[in-house]
MOPAC internal coordinates of N, CA, C and O (Angstrom, degrees):
PM7 1SCF
backbone

  N    0.0000 0     0.00 0     0.00 0    0    0    0
  C    1.4103 1     0.00 0     0.00 0    1    0    0
  C    1.5655 1   111.79 1     0.00 0    2    1    0
  O    1.2310 1   120.08 1   135.23 1    3    2    1
  N    1.3481 1   117.45 1   -44.77 1    3    2    1
  C    1.3823 1   122.31 1  -179.41 1    5    3    2
  C    1.5074 1   114.35 1   -66.56 1    6    5    3
  O    1.2310 1   121.63 1   145.71 1    7    6    5
  N    1.3649 1   114.49 1   -34.29 1    7    6    5
  C    1.5288 1   120.77 1  -174.55 1    9    7    6
  C    1.5595 1   101.66 1   -79.77 1   10    9    7
  O    1.2310 1   118.36 1   136.30 1   11   10    9
  N    1.2512 1   120.74 1   -43.70 1   11   10    9
  C    1.4809 1   121.67 1   173.19 1   13   11   10
  C    1.4587 1   113.30 1   -49.43 1   14   13   11
  O    1.2310 1   119.86 1   128.00 1   15   14   13
  N    1.3364 1   117.88 1   -52.00 1   15   14   13
  C    1.4349 1   126.24 1  -177.33 1   17   15   14
  C    1.6032 1   109.23 1   -58.06 1   18   17   15
  O    1.2310 1   123.67 1   134.07 1   19   18   17
  N    1.2628 1   110.56 1   -45.93 1   19   18   17
  C    1.4834 1   120.56 1   177.38 1   21   19   18
  C    1.5478 1   112.35 1   -51.16 1   22   21   19
  O    1.2310 1   122.98 1   130.41 1   23   22   21
  N    1.3933 1   111.90 1   -49.59 1   23   22   21
  C    1.5081 1   118.19 1  -177.49 1   25   23   22
  C    1.5060 1   109.55 1   -71.87 1   26   25   23
  O    1.2310 1   115.26 1   155.48 1   27   26   25
  N    1.3626 1   126.59 1   -24.52 1   27   26   25
  C    1.3878 1   128.96 1   174.55 1   29   27   26
  C    1.3673 1   113.11 1   -69.22 1   30   29   27
  O    1.2310 1   120.28 1   145.84 1   31   30   29
  N    1.3980 1   117.08 1   -34.16 1   31   30   29
  C    1.4267 1   123.34 1  -173.45 1   33   31   30
  C    1.6126 1   108.91 1   -84.90 1   34   33   31
  O    1.2310 1   123.57 1   126.88 1   35   34   33
  N    1.3725 1   110.76 1   -53.12 1   35   34   33
  C    1.5289 1   117.96 1  -177.46 1   37   35   34
  C    1.5058 1   116.94 1   -97.50 1   38   37   35
  O    1.2310 1   116.98 1   171.87 1   39   38   37
  N    1.3561 1   123.35 1    -8.13 1   39   38   37
  C    1.3837 1   120.68 1  -176.98 1   41   39   38
  C    1.4945 1   112.69 1    90.66 1   42   41   39
  O    1.2310 1   123.23 1     1.85 1   43   42   41
  N    1.3490 1   111.41 1  -178.15 1   43   42   41
  C    1.5372 1   115.06 1  -175.07 1   45   43   42
  C    1.5404 1   111.06 1   -72.00 1   46   45   43
  O    1.2310 1   119.81 1   -19.96 1   47   46   45
  N    1.2914 1   117.96 1   160.04 1   47   46   45
  C    1.4265 1   122.84 1  -176.09 1   49   47   46
  C    1.6220 1   107.37 1   -69.24 1   50   49   47
  O    1.2310 1   119.12 1   -34.94 1   51   50   49
  N    1.2162 1   119.28 1   145.06 1   51   50   49
  C    1.3988 1   128.77 1   173.08 1   53   51   50
  C    1.5341 1   107.04 1   -81.14 1   54   53   51
  O    1.2310 1   120.04 1   136.39 1   55   54   53
  N    1.2897 1   117.52 1   -43.61 1   55   54   53
  C    1.4935 1   124.66 1  -168.70 1   57   55   54
  C    1.5178 1   106.27 1  -150.24 1   58   57   55
  O    1.2310 1   117.79 1   -40.37 1   59   58   57
  N    1.3351 1   121.81 1   139.63 1   59   58   57
  C    1.3903 1   124.29 1   167.70 1   61   59   58
  C    1.4283 1   112.77 1  -121.40 1   62   61   59
  O    1.2310 1   119.16 1   -65.46 1   63   62   61
  N    1.3402 1   119.20 1   114.54 1   63   62   61
  C    1.4799 1   126.01 1  -171.90 1   65   63   62
  C    1.5605 1   103.56 1  -119.05 1   66   65   63
  O    1.2310 1   118.88 1   -81.04 1   67   66   65
  N    1.3695 1   119.74 1    98.96 1   67   66   65
  C    1.3832 1   117.96 1  -176.18 1   69   67   66
  C    1.4773 1   114.32 1   -95.87 1   70   69   67
  O    1.2310 1   120.06 1    -5.63 1   71   70   69
  N    1.3404 1   117.50 1   174.37 1   71   70   69
  C    1.4713 1   125.82 1  -177.84 1   73   71   70
  C    1.5748 1   111.63 1   -54.64 1   74   73   71
  O    1.2310 1   120.82 1   131.64 1   75   74   73
  N    1.2544 1   116.03 1   -48.36 1   75   74   73
  C    1.4046 1   120.22 1  -171.68 1   77   75   74
  C    1.5919 1   109.17 1   -65.73 1   78   77   75
  O    1.2310 1   123.10 1   143.78 1   79   78   77
  N    1.2939 1   111.66 1   -36.22 1   79   78   77
  C    1.5628 1   115.46 1   175.94 1   81   79   78
  C    1.4920 1   111.96 1   -67.46 1   82   81   79
  O    1.2310 1   119.67 1   141.16 1   83   82   81
  N    1.3847 1   118.24 1   -38.84 1   83   82   81
  C    1.4012 1   120.01 1   177.32 1   85   83   82
  C    1.5242 1   115.56 1   -65.09 1   86   85   83
  O    1.2310 1   122.07 1   144.60 1   87   86   85
  N    1.2732 1   113.65 1   -35.40 1   87   86   85
  C    1.5373 1   119.55 1   172.96 1   89   87   86
  C    1.5540 1   111.09 1   -69.10 1   90   89   87
  O    1.2310 1   119.59 1   141.45 1   91   90   89
  N    1.2854 1   118.40 1   -38.55 1   91   90   89
  C    1.4354 1   122.25 1   176.62 1   93   91   90
  C    1.4597 1   114.30 1   -60.64 1   94   93   91
  O    1.2310 1   119.47 1   137.37 1   95   94   93
  N    1.4493 1   118.61 1   -42.63 1   95   94   93
  C    1.3848 1   124.04 1  -174.65 1   97   95   94
  C    1.5639 1   109.59 1   -83.71 1   98   97   95
  O    1.2310 1   120.37 1   167.99 1   99   98   97
  N    1.3264 1   116.91 1   -12.01 1   99   98   97
  C    1.5452 1   119.65 1   174.83 1  101   99   98
  C    1.5495 1   111.77 1    95.32 1  102  101   99
  O    1.2310 1   120.97 1  -174.97 1  103  102  101
  N    1.4185 1   115.75 1     5.03 1  103  102  101
  C    1.4733 1   111.77 1   177.73 1  105  103  102
  C    1.5357 1   112.78 1   -85.48 1  106  105  103
  O    1.2310 1   120.11 1   174.57 1  107  106  105
  N    1.2477 1   117.40 1    -5.43 1  107  106  105
  C    1.5136 1   123.53 1   176.70 1  109  107  106
  C    1.4439 1   105.96 1  -130.74 1  110  109  107
  O    1.2310 1   119.66 1   -42.83 1  111  110  109
  N    1.2988 1   118.25 1   137.17 1  111  110  109
  C    1.5605 1   117.81 1   170.42 1  113  111  110
  C    1.4689 1   106.52 1  -103.21 1  114  113  111
  O    1.2310 1   122.08 1   -21.10 1  115  114  113
  N    1.3761 1   113.63 1   158.90 1  115  114  113
  C    1.4807 1   120.44 1   178.54 1  117  115  114
  C    1.5311 1   107.60 1   -70.44 1  118  117  115
  O    1.2310 1   123.07 1   -32.52 1  119  118  117
  N    1.3569 1   111.73 1   147.48 1  119  118  117
  C    1.4506 1   121.05 1   177.72 1  121  119  118
  C    1.5391 1   108.64 1  -112.12 1  122  121  119
  O    1.2310 1   121.99 1   -53.12 1  123  122  121
  N    1.3271 1   113.79 1   126.88 1  123  122  121
  C    1.3748 1   121.40 1  -176.52 1  125  123  122
  C    1.5486 1   110.46 1  -109.67 1  126  125  123
  O    1.2310 1   118.76 1   -47.49 1  127  126  125
  N    1.2867 1   119.96 1   132.51 1  127  126  125
  C    1.4792 1   122.16 1  -169.91 1  129  127  126
  C    1.5557 1   104.07 1  -118.65 1  130  129  127
  O    1.2310 1   121.69 1   -50.94 1  131  130  129
  N    1.3336 1   114.37 1   129.06 1  131  130  129
  C    1.5455 1   118.52 1   171.63 1  133  131  130
  C    1.4998 1   109.68 1  -119.66 1  134  133  131
  O    1.2310 1   122.65 1   -67.90 1  135  134  133
  N    1.2651 1   112.54 1   112.10 1  135  134  133
  C    1.4489 1   116.88 1   179.48 1  137  135  134
  C    1.5481 1   112.09 1   -72.18 1  138  137  135
  O    1.2310 1   121.69 1   -61.12 1  139  138  137
  N    1.3603 1   114.37 1   118.88 1  139  138  137
  C    1.4265 1   117.20 1  -177.94 1  141  139  138
  C    1.4742 1   105.62 1  -132.99 1  142  141  139
  O    1.2310 1   119.59 1   -40.26 1  143  142  141
  N    1.2958 1   118.39 1   139.74 1  143  142  141
  C    1.5758 1   123.24 1   172.40 1  145  143  142
  C    1.5035 1   108.31 1  -104.54 1  146  145  143
  O    1.2310 1   119.57 1   -65.47 1  147  146  145
  N    1.2910 1   118.43 1   114.53 1  147  146  145
  C    1.5319 1   120.46 1   176.78 1  149  147  146
  C    1.4992 1   107.72 1   -61.59 1  150  149  147
  O    1.2310 1   123.79 1   -36.02 1  151  150  149
  N    1.3325 1   110.33 1   143.98 1  151  150  149
  C    1.4578 1   114.84 1   170.80 1  153  151  150
  C    1.5105 1   111.91 1   -85.94 1  154  153  151
  O    1.2310 1   119.71 1   -44.05 1  155  154  153
  N    1.3316 1   118.16 1   135.95 1  155  154  153
  C    1.4255 1   120.45 1  -170.67 1  157  155  154
  C    1.5472 1   105.73 1  -113.87 1  158  157  155
  O    1.2310 1   119.72 1   -38.28 1  159  158  157
  N    1.3047 1   118.15 1   141.72 1  159  158  157
  C    1.4498 1   122.60 1   178.59 1  161  159  158
  C    1.4770 1   108.35 1  -131.68 1  162  161  159
  O    1.2310 1   120.65 1   -48.74 1  163  162  161
  N    1.2773 1   116.35 1   131.26 1  163  162  161
  C    1.5428 1   123.64 1   172.02 1  165  163  162
  C    1.5216 1   102.73 1   -71.98 1  166  165  163
  O    1.2310 1   122.64 1   -58.45 1  167  166  165
  N    1.3309 1   112.55 1   121.55 1  167  166  165
  C    1.4102 1   119.24 1   176.99 1  169  167  166
  C    1.5554 1   111.40 1  -105.12 1  170  169  167
  O    1.2310 1   120.41 1   169.18 1  171  170  169
  N    1.3184 1   116.82 1   -10.82 1  171  170  169
  C    1.4279 1   118.13 1   177.11 1  173  171  170
  C    1.3784 1   109.64 1  -114.47 1  174  173  171
  O    1.2310 1   119.02 1   -84.32 1  175  174  173
  N    1.3130 1   119.47 1    95.68 1  175  174  173
  C    1.5433 1   131.52 1  -174.50 1  177  175  174
  C    1.4492 1   108.88 1   -69.44 1  178  177  175
  O    1.2310 1   118.45 1   163.21 1  179  178  177
  N    1.3164 1   120.55 1   -16.79 1  179  178  177
  C    1.5177 1   121.56 1   179.58 1  181  179  178
  C    1.5200 1   109.23 1  -106.44 1  182  181  179
  O    1.2310 1   119.56 1  -149.15 1  183  182  181
  N    1.2376 1   118.45 1    30.85 1  183  182  181
  C    1.5447 1   123.32 1  -175.48 1  185  183  182
  C    1.5899 1   111.75 1   -55.48 1  186  185  183
  O    1.2310 1   120.89 1   134.52 1  187  186  185
  N    1.3634 1   115.90 1   -45.48 1  187  186  185
  C    1.4466 1   117.86 1  -177.60 1  189  187  186
  C    1.4820 1   110.33 1   -70.10 1  190  189  187
  O    1.2310 1   117.33 1   142.70 1  191  190  189
  N    1.3078 1   122.68 1   -37.30 1  191  190  189
  C    1.5045 1   125.55 1   176.03 1  193  191  190
  C    1.4186 1   110.64 1   -65.86 1  194  193  191
  O    1.2310 1   120.07 1   137.01 1  195  194  193
  N    1.3604 1   117.47 1   -42.99 1  195  194  193
  C    1.4677 1   120.82 1   176.80 1  197  195  194
  C    1.4825 1   112.19 1   -61.70 1  198  197  195
  O    1.2310 1   119.81 1   133.30 1  199  198  197
  N    1.2809 1   117.97 1   -46.70 1  199  198  197
  C    1.5598 1   122.29 1   179.71 1  201  199  198
  C    1.5373 1   104.98 1   -60.07 1  202  201  199
  O    1.2310 1   116.65 1   128.23 1  203  202  201
  N    1.2444 1   123.98 1   -51.77 1  203  202  201
  C    1.4121 1   125.17 1   176.92 1  205  203  202
  C    1.4539 1   114.65 1   -50.78 1  206  205  203
  O    1.2310 1   119.07 1   130.95 1  207  206  205
  N    1.2489 1   119.39 1   -49.05 1  207  206  205
  C    1.4451 1   125.93 1   175.09 1  209  207  206
  C    1.4915 1   113.51 1   -57.56 1  210  209  207
  O    1.2310 1   119.69 1   129.57 1  211  210  209
  N    1.3056 1   118.20 1   -50.43 1  211  210  209
  C    1.3764 1   125.70 1   176.34 1  213  211  210
  C    1.5471 1   112.58 1   -58.09 1  214  213  211
  O    1.2310 1   120.48 1   140.73 1  215  214  213
  N    1.3048 1   116.68 1   -39.27 1  215  214  213
  C    1.4305 1   116.34 1  -178.83 1  217  215  214
  C    1.4369 1   112.17 1   -74.67 1  218  217  215
  O    1.2310 1   120.07 1   148.21 1  219  218  217
  N    1.4133 1   117.47 1   -31.79 1  219  218  217
  C    1.4058 1   122.91 1   176.51 1  221  219  218
  C    1.4812 1   110.66 1   -65.71 1  222  221  219
  O    1.2310 1   119.64 1   139.14 1  223  222  221
  N    1.4462 1   118.29 1   -40.86 1  223  222  221
  C    1.4040 1   117.21 1  -177.23 1  225  223  222
  C    1.4987 1   112.78 1   -73.48 1  226  225  223
  O    1.2310 1   119.66 1   159.39 1  227  226  225
  N    1.4196 1   118.26 1   -20.61 1  227  226  225
  C    1.4051 1   118.64 1  -179.84 1  229  227  226
  C    1.4672 1   112.57 1   -81.33 1  230  229  227
  O    1.2310 1   119.48 1   173.98 1  231  230  229
  N    1.4277 1   118.59 1    -6.02 1  231  230  229
  C    1.3876 1   123.81 1   175.63 1  233  231  230
  C    1.5916 1   111.29 1    57.58 1  234  233  231
  O    1.2310 1   118.74 1  -135.73 1  235  234  233
  N    1.3094 1   120.01 1    44.27 1  235  234  233
  C    1.3879 1   119.24 1  -176.38 1  237  235  234
  C    1.5884 1   111.83 1   -91.86 1  238  237  235
  O    1.2310 1   120.35 1   -26.37 1  239  238  237
  N    1.2691 1   116.93 1   153.63 1  239  238  237
  C    1.4844 1   119.67 1   178.42 1  241  239  238
  C    1.5079 1   107.85 1   -78.63 1  242  241  239
  O    1.2310 1   117.41 1    -4.09 1  243  242  241
  N    1.3234 1   122.53 1   175.91 1  243  242  241
  C    1.4263 1   127.76 1  -176.03 1  245  243  242
  C    1.4196 1   113.86 1   -57.26 1  246  245  243
  O    1.2310 1   121.80 1   131.60 1  247  246  245
  N    1.3408 1   114.17 1   -48.40 1  247  246  245
  C    1.4954 1   119.74 1  -178.26 1  249  247  246
  C    1.5925 1   109.71 1   -60.50 1  250  249  247
  O    1.2310 1   121.64 1   136.91 1  251  250  249
  N    1.3562 1   114.46 1   -43.09 1  251  250  249
  C    1.5388 1   117.80 1  -176.50 1  253  251  250
  C    1.4629 1   106.94 1   -67.12 1  254  253  251
  O    1.2310 1   119.37 1   141.06 1  255  254  253
  N    1.3470 1   118.81 1   -38.94 1  255  254  253
  C    1.4775 1   122.90 1  -178.58 1  257  255  254
  C    1.5772 1   108.84 1   -59.79 1  258  257  255
  O    1.2310 1   121.66 1   135.28 1  259  258  257
  N    1.3108 1   114.43 1   -44.72 1  259  258  257
  C    1.4962 1   117.67 1  -175.73 1  261  259  258
  C    1.5479 1   105.77 1   -64.38 1  262  261  259
  O    1.2310 1   118.12 1   134.13 1  263  262  261
  N    1.3505 1   121.19 1   -45.87 1  263  262  261
  C    1.3599 1   125.24 1  -175.78 1  265  263  262
  C    1.6055 1   110.78 1   -62.42 1  266  265  263
  O    1.2310 1   122.10 1   152.99 1  267  266  265
  N    1.4149 1   113.59 1   -27.01 1  267  266  265
  C    1.4147 1   118.53 1  -179.68 1  269  267  266
  C    1.4861 1   114.74 1   -83.53 1  270  269  267
  O    1.2310 1   123.23 1   169.16 1  271  270  269
  N    1.3849 1   111.41 1   -10.84 1  271  270  269
  C    1.5670 1   114.92 1   176.24 1  273  271  270
  C    1.4153 1   114.55 1   106.81 1  274  273  271
  O    1.2310 1   120.04 1  -163.61 1  275  274  273
  N    1.3135 1   117.53 1    16.39 1  275  274  273
  C    1.5893 1   116.62 1   178.84 1  277  275  274
  C    1.4100 1   104.10 1   -63.90 1  278  277  275
  O    1.2310 1   124.41 1   -39.44 1  279  278  277
  N    1.4429 1   109.14 1   140.56 1  279  278  277
  C    1.5048 1   121.67 1  -177.84 1  281  279  278
  C    1.3826 1   116.62 1    75.80 1  282  281  279
  O    1.2310 1   115.77 1  -177.12 1  283  282  281
  N    1.3481 1   125.64 1     2.88 1  283  282  281
  C    1.4039 1   129.05 1  -178.61 1  285  283  282
  C    1.4932 1   112.00 1   -67.18 1  286  285  283
  O    1.2310 1   119.31 1   139.92 1  287  286  285
  N    1.2727 1   118.92 1   -40.08 1  287  286  285
  C    1.4851 1   128.31 1  -178.66 1  289  287  286
  C    1.5456 1   109.86 1   -81.40 1  290  289  287
  O    1.2310 1   118.83 1   -75.76 1  291  290  289
  N    1.2627 1   119.83 1   104.24 1  291  290  289
  C    1.5084 1   122.20 1   178.49 1  293  291  290
  C    1.5714 1   108.94 1   -72.25 1  294  293  291
  O    1.2310 1   120.10 1   180.00 1  295  294  293

């Protein structure tokens, strides 16, 4: 549908240079993708306590604390 509309507006293509042709003539190199999931490690074992302390120091009301993420870390 989109390509047909483009031709209606702009007319027929003057030239078509596709991806495979660009790889064949060397102007584009192949892209290889390796799916990897990084291993995550919690480095702050006192995260909940630190969050509580920071929230107390900020002197937020209950609504503000909820928005800040209080109690998000089980």
